[in-house]
N, C-alpha and C positions, 0 to 999 in steps of 0.2 A: 443411602446417599440423598441429601436434601437437594432442593431445586437449585440453590445457588452453587453448590458443588458441581452439579450436573452442567450448569451453564459455564462454569469455569473450565471444565474439561472440553466442552463444545468450543469455547473460544480458543483454547490451545490447539485442538486438533484442526479446526477449520482455518485458523489464521496461519498456522505453520504450513498447512496444505496450500494456501493461497500464495505465501511467500515462496514455496517450493516450485511454483509454476515457472519461475525464472530459470530453473534448471533446463527448460527447453531451449532458451536462448543460449545458455552455457554449452549445451550439446551442439547447437548450431554453430557457435563460434569455434569450438574445438574441431568439428568436422570440416569446416571450410577454411580454418586458419585465418578467419577474417571476422571483423565486427560489423561488416556492412549489413544494412537492413535490420540492425539491432539498435534500439534507442538507449542512450546512456543516462539521460536525465531522470527517468523513472527509478533507476537503481540509486542514484544519488539522493533524490528527494525522499525516497522511501527510507533510506538509511538515516537521514536527518530526522524523519518522523519517528522512526523506531527509537533513536537515542533520546528524543524529547519525552516520549511516553515511558521509556525506561527510567528516566530521572523522576518523572511524575510517580511511577509505581514505587520507586525507592522511597520517596518522601511520604507516600501514602501507605507504605508497607503492604502493598498488594502483590502477593506472590504470582498471581496469574499475569498481571501486567509485566512484571519483571522477567518472568520466564519467556513469555511470548516475544517480547521485544528484544531480549538478549539473543534468542535464536534468529529473529528477523534481522537484527543488525549484523550478526555474523554472516548470514547468507548474503546480504547485500554487499558486504565488504568483499566476499569471495567473488560475486558477480562483477564488482568494480575492478578488482585486481585482474580478473580474466579479460574484461573489456580493455583495460589499459594495455594488456599484453598483446592483444590482437588488432587493436585499432591502428589505422594509418595516421589519423589526425591526433597525435599525442599532445600537441600543444593546446588544442581546444579542450581536450579532456582534462589536462593538468590545470588549465586556467579555471575551468568550472569547479574542479575539485578544490582549488585554493580558495575560491569564493565561498564554497560550502564550508570549508574549514574555518574561514574567517567568521562566517555567520554563527557557526557552532561555538567558536571561542568567545564571541561577543555575548551570545546567549548564556554561556556558562558563567561568564563574569557578572552579568546582570543578575542572574537568578541565585548565584551562590555568594557573591560579594556585596552587591549593592542592596539587595532586598534582605530585610530581616527574616529570620526563619520563623515559620508559623503559618497561620491560615492565609495571610496575604500572599506569601510566596507560593503556596500550593494553588491558590485561586488564579494568580496571574500565569503560572506555568500551565495549569489546566486550560485556561482560556487560549493561550498561545498555541498549545498542541491541538486544541479543538479547531481553531481557525485554519491551521495548516492542514489538518486532516480533511476538513470540508473542502478546501481549495483543491486538494488532490482528487477527491471524489467528483467534483464538478468540472475539473479541467477537460475531461473527454467529451463534454457536451457538444463542442463544435464538431468533433468527429461524428457524433451521432446525428447531428443535423445534416452533415454531408451524406450519411448513409440513407437518411430519409429521402433526400433528393435523388440519389443515384440507384438505390436499391441493392448496392453491392455490399455484401457482408464480409468481404475479404479481411478487413482489419479487425474484425471481432473474433474473440475466442469464446466459444460456448463453455468449455470447462472453467475458464477464468471467471466468466459471468456467474456460473453456479457457485464457485468458491467465494466470490465477492458477496453474493446474496446471503449465503449461509454465515459468513464471517460477520457481516454488518448486522444481521438479525441477532446473532448470538451476543455481540457486544452491546447492542441496544438493550436487549433484555437484561444483560448483566449489569449495565449501568442503572437500569430501572430498579433492579433488585437492591443495588447499593445506594440508591437515591443520589447517584453521582451524575449530574447533568453534563459534566465535561466528558464523560465516557459515552453517555446515551445520545446526546444531540448530534455530535459529529458523525456518528455512524448511520443516522437516519438517511442522509443523502445517498449513502452507499446502497441502501435498500431501494430507493426511488430510481436511481440510475440503472440498477440491475433489472428492475421491472421494465424499464424502458427498453433495455437490451433484449429481454425475453420477448417483448412485443415485436421488436424488429426481426428477431429470428422467426417468429410465427408469421409475421406479415410478409416477409420476403422469402420464406422457405421455398415456395413453389417456383419462384423465379430463379432460385439457385439450386433446384433439386437435381437437375441433370448433371451439373458439375458443381458440387458444393464449394463455395468460395471462402467460407469461413474456415479458419485453421484449427484443427484439433491439436491439442498439446500431446506430443509424444516424448516420453522420457525413457 
């Protein structure tokens, strides 16, 4: 097994593991028969991100990208359906889903109808997916700033931090091996934000030792 194949398997295992952390929210919703205290937008944005990278993988004929993002999109759709079933605010959820569907339809028309097939199509799709992925990795920075001020680790998940670090590192190395900056660059912020989270766990561990406030994932 060469290094690229090893990285491919690492990307598959770690990324599917990271996507599977949503099963904790699924279990919580089924147990409480409610979607309270569960965020909907991460499911929706992750699904859009998966579908974008799935299309990029199909154009690039990269089996690793196709497999990972097919599984990811299917899991997110399951989470979305479950959330829609248990939420009390169905109107808000439906409106956000319709907006996401509109964005997806516009993107599909642009990349499949308006753009000519070839390098330009692949480059623009890769850039779009990269920007979207970077924004997802950087979006929790405001929460991290709040943790620095309060010292409360309640909103952080250590297993998810580990999964994000391993996933981002694997994809960064995979993109580097393929010389594909659209894969490599957007996963670098995931490594950086994970390292910040690790520091916060180390920094505030003593303050939370008597009653750990960060939530371990239970599936």
